[in-house]
N, C-alpha and C positions, 0 to 999 in steps of 0.2 A: 686073471681078469674076469670080472663078472659078466654074465650075458645080459642082453637087453631084450625088451619085449618085441616080439615079431607081430606087427600090426596086420600082416597078411593073413593071420589066423582068424581075424575078426569076421563075424557074419554081419554084414551091413544090410540095412533095410531101406526100401524106397521111402522117400520123405512123405509121399502120398498116404502111406500106411499109418502115419503118426497122428494121434489125437492131439489137438492144440487147444490152448486155453485162451488165445487171443485171435480174434477174427476182425478183419477190417469192416465188415458189415455192422458189427456191434460195438467195436471198441475205439474206432478213430475219433479224435477230438479235433474239430475244425474251429477256426477263429469265430467267436460269437456263439458257439455251442454252450448250453448250460453245463456248468462244472461245479465241483465242490467249492464251498465258500471258504474264504480266508478268515482267520480271526481278525479282530479289529487291529491288533498290533501288527500282524503280518501284512494286512492291507496297507497300513501306513508305511511300513518298511518297503513294500513293493512300489509304492509311489516314489520313495527315495531312490530305489534302483532305477526306475524309469527316468527320473530327473538326471541322475548321473549318466545314463546312457545318452540322453539327449545332449547334455553338455559335451560329452566325449565326441559324438558324431558331428556336432556343430564346429568343433575344433579339428575335425578330421583325425581324431584319435581312435585307436582300435577298441573294439568290444569283443572280447574272447569269451566264449561260453563253452564250458566243459560239462558233460553230463554222463551219468551212469546209464546202464542199459534199460532201466525201468522207464526212462522217459520215452523210449521207443515202444516198449511193451505196453505202456499205458496209452498208446495211440496218439502221441503228441507231435508226430512228424509234420502234419499239415500246419500246426502253429509254428513250429521251428522253421519250416520252409518260408512261411509268411514273414517272420522276423528277418530272415536272411534276405529275401527278395526285396524287402523294404529298406535295405541298407543299414539295418539296426544292429545286426550281428555280423562281424567281419571275419570271424574264424570260429569253427566248431571243433571240439575234440571229444572223443569218446573212447571207451575201452573195447576190447575184442568182442565182448558179448553184444555191445551196441551195434557193431558192424554186422554181426550175424543176424540179429533179430530184424534189422532193417532190410537185409538181403532176403530173408525168408518171407517177409511181408511182400516185398516187390515180386518175388518169384511165385508165391502161391496164395497170398492174401491172408496167411495164417502163420502164427509162430507160438513159441512157449509150450514146451512139453511138460508133463508132470515128472519131475526128477524122482520123486519118491516111487511112483508106480513103475517107471521105466528102469530104475535101478534094480528093483525087485525082479523085473522081467529080463534083465541083462541086455537091454536095448538102449539105455540112456546115451544120447549123443551119437549113436552109431547109425546115422542117416546119410545115405550115399551122396545125394545131390548137394547137400550143404557142404560136406567136406570136399567133394570132388571139385565143384565149380569155384568155390572160394579159394581153395589152394591153387588151382590152375590160374585164377585171376591174379593171385599174389605173385606166383612165379613169373607170369607174363609181365606183370607190372614191374617186378624187380629188374627184368631184362630191359624194359623200356625206361628205367630210371625213375619210376613213379613211387609214391608213398603207399602205405597200407590202405588207408581210406580211399585214396584216389583210384587205386587199382580196382577195388570192388565197385566204386562209383562208376567207373568206366564200363565194367562188365554189365551193370544194370542199364545204364543209359544207352549203351551201344547194342544191347540185346545179344551179347556174345563176345567172343574173343577171336583174335587173329593168331593162330598158332604158327610160328615161324617154321620154315622148311628145315629139316634136319641138316641138310648141307649148309644152309646159312649159319646155323648155330655152331656146327663143327668148324666152319671157316672162322667165325669170331673167336672161338676157343684157341685155334691155332695161330691167330694173328697177333704176333708179338707187339705190333703197333697199336692195338686196341687198349683202352684203359683196363687196368687190372680188374676193376669192379665189374666191367661189362663182360670180360672173358669168364670170370667166375659165375656171373649171373646166367650166361649162356650155357655153361656146363650144368648149373642147377636146373635150368629149364629143360635141357636135354633129358636129364634123369627123371624129372617130374613127368614129362610127356610120355616117356617110356613106361613109367609105373602106371600111368592113367590109360595107356593104350589109345592115345588120341592121335589121329592123323593131322598132318599139317593142313593149313588153310583155315577157312571160316568155321568156327564152332558156334553154331546158333544156339543161344539159350534165351528163350522168351521170358519176359518179365511183364505179365499182364497187369500188374498192379504197380508199375513203375512210378506213377504219379504220386504215390504215397512214400516214396523213398527219399529220405533226406540226403543220402549219399549221392544218388543220381542227380538230384536238384543242385547240390553243391558242385558236382563235377560239371554240369551243364552251365552253371553260372560262373565258373572259375573262382569260386570261393573255397578256401582251404577247409577241408574236413579231415583232421588227422586222427589216425587210429593208434592207440597205445596199448598193445596187447602184452601178455606175459605167457610164455610157453608153458603149457600144462593147465592154463586157466580156461581154455576154450575148447569146445567140442571138435573143431575142425582139425586140431592137432592129433586127434585119435585116428584120423583117416590115413590109410597107407600112402596116399598121394602127397601128404604133407611134407614140406621141405623147410626145416628149421633155418637153413641159410637164407631162403627167400623171405621168410617171415622176418628174420632179423634185419635183412637188408632194407625192406620196405618200412619196417617199424623205426629203424634208425633214421631213415629219410624223414619220416613224419616227426620224430622227436626234434630233429634239427630245424624242420620247417616251423614247428611250434616255438622253439627257442628264438627263431628269427622274428616271429610275431611279438614275443614277449619283449624283445629289444625296444619296441616302440610303445610300451605300455604306460609311459609317463603321461599323466592326465587322462589315461584311458580307464577301462573297466574290465575286470576279470570276474566272471560269474561262474561259480562252481555249484552244480545242482545234483545232489544225490550221488556223488562220487567220493566215497570216504577214503579211498586209497590212491587210485590212479591220478586224479586231478592234483591233490597236494604234492604227491611225489614228483610228478613230471614238472609241475610249476616251480617248485623250489630249486630244482637243478637248473632249469632253464633260466630262472631269475638270477641265480648265481653267475651263470655264464654271461648273461646280458649285463649285469652290474660290473663284472670284471672288465669287460670291454669298455663300458661307459667310463669307468674310473680312469682307465688308460688314456681315454680321450679328454680327460679333464672335466667330466660331468658326472651326474648321478641320475639314476632312475628315481622319479619321485612323483607325488601327486596322484598316484593310481588309487582306484577304489576297488576293494575286494568284497564281494558279497557271496556268502556261503549259505546254501539252502539245503536243509535236510529235515528228516522227520523227528530226530531226537530232540527232546526238550532241553533247552539251555539251562545248565546249572551254574554257569559262570559267565560274567559279563566281560568277554574278551576285549570289547571296544574300550571300556573305561578302566578295567582292572589289569589289563595286560595278561601275561601268561601266569597260570596258577602254579602253586608249588607242586613239587613232584609227589607229595603225599595226598594230593587231591585227585580223585578219579578223572576229573575234567582234563587234567594234564595229558592224559593218554588218548584224547580225541585227536587223532592225526589230522583230520580234515579241518581242524581249527589251529592246532599247534603250529603246523608248518606255515600256514598263512600269516600267523601272528608275528613271524620272525622275518618277514620280507619288507617291512615298512608299509607305507600307505595307510589308508583308512579301511579297517576291517569291520564288517557287520555280519552277524549271524541271524538268519531268518528261519524259523521253524514252520515248515509248510509242506504239504503234499505237492509234488510237482504237477499233478493234474489240476491243481488250483492255481499254483504260482505262475506257470508259463502263460496260460490264457489270460490271467489277470494282468500280467506284465504287458502282453500284447494289447489289451484293452487300454491300459494307461498310456501306452505310447501312441495310440490313435491310428 
């Protein structure tokens, strides 16, 4: 049997020592701030997105918005919070990096290290507080039956965590009457707390920039913000405190929460912005599950609008031409191919998210 990497050998650094490329004082974008302009075509398409969202909300249909981490790094959280608080977005979804950048902004008002420079220095991703607090939040959230994004949102909004007493956790593990998932989550949390050397009780973690956290705002408002990570993709899995079991448990909860929202997508809107892999992959599986149940019930999911926003120039008109042949490079654009196969109206919009989201908010009034 081959050996595995021992993360306890890593030399972790305080997050305060890290140089960051994003700072709330310079990079936040608020509703009404000057932003990059859209092309004439993208502006017209954005108006169509706004009309579709208005129709969906007038009919009490969902508007699900998935986004990549750059939406947070680009300072768009205030705009996204405004869209949510206005009842225009009913569900947010992001990848593991989006969760991390949002937390770092809330914690220290800065995020985004230089991968190139820190790889050379042997420090990339090896920042103690990011890995320690997020992994603890996820382990506590798993024990509480929470999702990935919800667990981190609670950490931020509540300025810390309640670490259960060791005796309580041991009692749950030993209780044959407890649900199997909770017994397992209690065992995971016991191990995580031991690795982190954290005592039971209140663990205070201040978030001075909490007002700029989309996760905290979603948690406070009771609006789902689901996290869809992949182990090995995010820096917090490098930390010795990390628990793959807790990550998987909370991520699965969020996947099922996302799929539950997709069940109601008929006549609703799905907006995918700057997420070339996570969004199409999670949506196509969720849609298949939702359609399977709908067909069993004698109906079909239909009438949904799909808007995909990214920076790549379109080389194929997916709306009118359908799926390209396999010998065309456009065929391999996962963020369009997957969406083209689930029915509904699909439209691709080429735009910078720093221009798109503020323009969309302005169109929606």
